[in-house]
C-alpha positions as CSV (number, residue, x, y, z in Angstrom):
1,M,8.2,-20.0,-2.3
2,W,9.0,-17.3,0.1
3,A,7.4,-18.6,3.3
4,C,9.8,-18.3,6.1
5,L,11.3,-21.6,7.4
6,R,10.1,-23.0,10.7
7,P,12.1,-21.6,13.6
8,L,14.8,-23.9,14.9
9,R,15.0,-24.9,18.5
10,L,17.7,-23.4,20.5
11,P,20.8,-25.7,20.5
12,K,20.8,-28.0,23.5
13,A,24.0,-26.4,24.8
14,L,22.1,-23.1,25.1
15,R,19.1,-24.5,27.0
16,N,18.8,-25.2,30.8
17,R,22.3,-24.0,31.5
18,T,24.0,-21.5,33.7
19,V,25.3,-18.6,31.7
20,S,29.0,-18.1,31.9
21,K,30.3,-14.6,31.4
22,F,33.1,-13.7,29.0
23,T,34.5,-11.4,31.5
24,S,34.0,-11.0,35.2
25,T,33.9,-7.2,35.2
26,R,31.4,-5.2,33.0
27,R,31.3,-1.7,31.7
28,T,28.2,0.3,32.3
29,P,26.5,-0.2,28.9
30,K,25.5,2.8,26.8
31,L,23.8,3.2,23.4
32,G,21.2,0.5,24.2
33,Q,23.9,-2.1,24.6
34,N,23.2,-5.6,26.0
35,F,26.4,-7.6,25.7
36,L,26.2,-11.2,24.6
37,A,27.5,-13.2,27.6
38,D,27.0,-16.8,26.7
39,P,29.8,-18.5,24.8
40,A,27.5,-21.2,23.4
41,A,25.2,-18.6,22.0
42,A,28.1,-16.8,20.4
43,R,29.2,-20.0,18.7
44,A,25.7,-20.7,17.4
45,I,25.5,-17.3,15.9
46,A,28.9,-17.4,14.3
47,E,28.2,-20.9,12.9
48,S,24.9,-19.6,11.4
49,L,27.0,-17.7,8.8
50,G,28.3,-21.0,7.4
51,P,31.9,-21.4,6.2
52,V,33.7,-18.1,6.1
53,E,37.3,-19.2,5.6
54,D,37.4,-17.5,2.1
55,R,35.1,-14.7,2.9
56,T,34.9,-11.2,4.2
57,V,32.6,-10.8,7.3
58,L,31.2,-7.5,8.5
59,E,30.3,-7.5,12.2
60,I,27.9,-4.8,13.3
61,G,28.4,-3.7,16.9
62,P,30.9,-6.2,18.2
63,G,30.6,-4.8,21.8
64,E,33.0,-6.8,24.0
65,G,34.0,-9.1,21.2
66,A,32.1,-12.3,22.0
67,I,31.4,-13.1,18.3
68,T,34.5,-11.2,17.1
69,E,36.8,-13.6,19.0
70,L,35.3,-16.6,17.1
71,L,35.2,-15.0,13.7
72,A,38.7,-13.6,14.0
73,G,40.1,-17.2,13.8
74,R,37.8,-18.3,11.0
75,A,37.2,-15.5,8.5
76,K,39.6,-14.5,5.7
77,H,38.8,-10.9,6.6
78,L,36.8,-9.6,9.5
79,I,35.6,-5.9,9.6
80,A,34.0,-5.0,12.9
81,V,32.2,-1.7,13.1
82,E,31.8,-0.3,16.6
83,L,30.3,3.1,17.6
84,D,31.3,3.1,21.3
85,R,34.4,5.3,21.8
86,Q,35.7,3.1,24.6
87,L,35.0,-0.3,23.1
88,A,36.5,0.4,19.7
89,P,40.0,1.2,20.9
90,S,39.9,-1.7,23.3
91,L,38.9,-4.1,20.5
92,R,41.6,-2.6,18.2
93,Q,44.3,-3.3,20.9
94,R,42.9,-6.8,21.6
95,F,43.1,-7.9,18.0
96,A,46.1,-5.8,16.9
97,A,48.2,-8.9,16.2
98,L,45.7,-10.3,13.7
99,T,46.2,-8.9,10.2
100,N,42.8,-10.2,9.0
101,V,40.9,-8.2,11.6
102,Q,39.9,-4.5,11.1
103,I,38.2,-2.5,13.8
104,V,36.3,0.5,12.5
105,E,35.0,3.1,14.9
106,A,31.9,4.4,13.2
107,D,28.1,4.6,13.2
108,I,27.0,1.7,10.9
109,L,24.3,4.0,9.5
110,N,26.9,6.3,8.1
111,V,29.1,3.5,6.6
112,D,29.5,3.4,2.9
113,F,29.6,-0.3,2.1
114,A,30.9,0.2,-1.4
115,T,34.0,1.9,0.1
116,L,34.5,-0.4,3.1
117,L,33.9,-3.8,1.6
118,P,35.8,-5.6,-1.2
119,S,34.2,-6.3,-4.6
120,A,33.3,-9.9,-3.7
121,K,30.1,-10.3,-1.7
122,A,30.4,-10.4,2.0
123,S,28.5,-11.9,5.0
124,A,27.2,-9.7,7.8
125,V,26.4,-10.5,11.4
126,G,25.3,-8.3,14.3
127,N,23.5,-7.9,17.6
128,L,21.3,-5.0,16.5
129,P,20.3,-2.4,19.1
130,Y,16.6,-2.6,19.6
131,Y,15.9,1.1,19.0
132,I,17.5,1.3,15.6
133,T,16.9,-2.2,14.2
134,T,14.7,-1.1,11.3
135,D,17.1,1.7,10.4
136,I,20.1,-0.7,10.2
137,L,18.1,-3.2,8.2
138,R,17.1,-0.6,5.7
139,H,20.7,0.5,5.4
140,L,21.9,-3.0,4.8
141,L,19.2,-3.9,2.4
142,A,19.7,-0.7,0.4
143,A,23.3,-2.0,-0.2
144,H,22.1,-5.6,-0.7
145,Q,24.4,-6.0,-3.7
146,H,27.4,-6.2,-1.3
147,F,26.0,-9.1,0.7
148,D,24.7,-12.6,0.3
149,T,24.1,-13.6,3.9
150,I,23.1,-11.5,6.9
151,V,22.7,-13.0,10.4
152,I,21.1,-10.6,12.9
153,M,20.0,-10.8,16.5
154,V,16.9,-8.7,17.2
155,Q,14.1,-8.4,19.8
156,R,11.9,-11.5,19.5
157,E,8.8,-9.5,18.6
158,V,10.6,-7.7,15.8
159,A,11.9,-11.1,14.5
160,E,8.4,-12.4,14.4
161,R,7.3,-9.4,12.4
162,I,10.2,-9.8,10.0
163,A,9.5,-13.5,9.4
164,A,5.7,-13.2,9.3
165,T,3.9,-14.4,6.2
166,P,0.9,-12.7,4.5
167,G,-2.3,-13.3,6.3
168,H,-0.6,-13.4,9.7
169,S,-1.5,-10.6,12.1
170,E,2.2,-9.7,12.5
171,Y,2.8,-9.3,8.7
172,G,3.4,-5.6,7.9
173,S,5.6,-3.2,5.9
174,L,8.8,-4.4,7.7
175,S,8.0,-8.0,6.7
176,A,7.3,-7.1,3.1
177,M,10.4,-4.9,2.8
178,V,12.8,-7.5,4.1
179,Q,11.2,-10.4,2.1
180,L,11.5,-8.3,-1.1
181,Y,15.3,-8.5,-0.6
182,A,15.8,-11.8,1.1
183,S,14.4,-15.2,2.3
184,V,14.1,-15.3,6.1
185,E,14.9,-18.0,8.5
186,N,14.1,-17.7,12.2
187,L,16.9,-19.8,13.7
188,F,16.5,-19.7,17.5
189,T,15.7,-17.5,20.5
190,L,17.9,-16.5,23.4
191,P,16.6,-15.7,26.9
192,P,17.5,-12.4,28.7
193,E,20.0,-14.3,30.8
194,A,22.3,-14.8,27.8
195,F,23.1,-11.1,28.0
196,S,24.8,-8.7,30.4
197,P,22.9,-6.8,31.6
198,P,19.9,-8.9,30.9
199,P,17.3,-7.0,28.8
200,K,13.6,-7.2,29.6
201,V,12.9,-9.1,26.4
202,H,13.9,-12.3,24.6
203,S,16.1,-12.0,21.4
204,S,15.9,-14.1,18.2
205,V,18.5,-14.8,15.6
206,L,17.5,-14.5,12.0
207,R,19.3,-15.4,8.8
208,L,18.6,-13.4,5.7
209,T,19.7,-15.0,2.4
210,I,19.8,-12.1,-0.1
211,A,17.7,-12.8,-3.2
212,P,16.0,-9.6,-4.4
213,R,12.6,-10.1,-6.1
214,F,12.1,-6.8,-7.8
215,A,12.8,-8.0,-11.4
216,E,10.7,-11.1,-10.9
217,L,7.8,-9.0,-9.6
218,E,8.3,-6.4,-12.3
219,V,8.4,-3.5,-9.9
220,Q,10.8,-0.5,-9.4
221,P,12.4,-0.7,-5.9
222,E,11.9,2.8,-4.5
223,P,8.4,3.5,-5.9
224,F,7.2,0.0,-4.9
225,L,8.6,0.3,-1.3
226,K,6.9,3.7,-0.9
227,F,3.7,2.1,-2.1
228,I,4.0,-0.7,0.5
229,R,4.6,1.8,3.3
230,S,1.5,3.7,2.3
231,A,-0.5,0.4,2.1
232,F,0.4,-0.5,5.7
233,A,0.2,3.1,7.0
234,Q,-2.7,2.2,9.4
235,K,-3.2,-1.5,9.8
236,R,-6.8,-1.2,11.0
237,K,-7.8,0.6,7.7
238,T,-8.5,-1.2,4.5
239,L,-5.9,-1.1,1.8
240,R,-8.0,1.2,-0.3
241,N,-8.5,3.7,2.6
242,N,-4.7,3.7,3.2
243,L,-3.9,4.3,-0.4
244,K,-6.6,6.9,-1.2
245,E,-4.4,9.7,0.3
246,H,-2.0,9.2,-2.6
247,H,-4.2,7.9,-5.4
248,Q,-7.6,8.8,-6.9
249,P,-10.5,6.6,-5.8
250,E,-11.4,5.6,-9.4
251,V,-7.8,4.5,-10.0
252,L,-7.8,2.3,-6.9
253,R,-11.1,0.8,-7.8
254,A,-9.9,-0.1,-11.3
255,A,-6.6,-1.4,-10.1
256,L,-8.2,-3.6,-7.4
257,D,-10.6,-5.0,-9.9
258,S,-7.8,-5.7,-12.4
259,A,-5.8,-7.5,-9.7
260,G,-8.9,-9.5,-8.6
261,L,-8.9,-8.0,-5.1
262,R,-11.9,-7.2,-2.9
263,A,-12.5,-3.5,-2.2
264,D,-12.4,-4.1,1.6
265,I,-9.2,-6.2,1.7
266,R,-6.4,-5.2,4.1
267,A,-2.7,-5.0,3.2
268,E,-1.6,-7.8,5.4
269,A,-3.8,-10.3,3.4
270,L,-1.8,-9.6,0.2
271,T,1.1,-11.7,-1.0
272,L,4.0,-9.8,-2.6
273,E,2.8,-11.0,-6.0
274,Q,-0.6,-9.5,-5.4
275,M,0.8,-6.2,-4.0
276,A,3.0,-6.0,-7.1
277,A,0.1,-6.6,-9.4
278,L,-1.8,-3.8,-7.7
279,W,1.1,-1.4,-7.9
280,R,1.5,-2.2,-11.6
281,G,-2.2,-1.6,-12.1
282,V,-2.1,1.8,-10.3
283,T,0.9,3.0,-12.2
284,T,-0.4,1.9,-15.5
285,I,-3.8,3.6,-15.0
286,E,-2.3,6.8,-13.7
């Protein structure tokens, strides 16, 4: 049910083409920024949100406004959160005539979504800085009740981890965390040449459709997420060896038996259903 969809091929317009820049002059990037420089890529990302004419869209790190420009003419309300102290005023001036566009100079990790966003659920989109991708994802998912669709661009290797399914070598705590909150689609991958300056890695675009599974799995969010982090603490270790630092050996043996799991199984082999059954067994016995 929750297996990630097969990655889409990059749209034809984005393949085998010379990248055209949005601007001929570039600032020296700071804060891990690599600005999206391909108009076709920007269009493909914006369109991945689906219809937004009656929706609020939150853009994370608009940078030089490649995606902002497109969404400004489509979204009912666009809120772009930019940390850079030079870029934010420039964007505010650029979109000053548009009453549906709001530029917020802030660190997305400090944003209170309950205050910033309207009561209706919003969509979110962003080119996430590689070095804080996981932190931003945690922040967004912790406020999942405010969103129904999140489109993010991340390093390709991170995208593969997020979209990995149980039994795959890339499946880990990040995969499990995201898939507890949302279904994941790996849409397409962009080459370094689609950015300025070009990073040393490829980037992939993911779409997360928010659909929390906590009630279905009969787990409590915070304790279960903590349990998952412990289960994946060291991937080379068995599940039991990772968990024994937090739970008594006899409790783990009984819970593994109750869930029908081998004593030498590793965390990446478990589906979310099996992990939830194990967590329920441990908490019941303790």
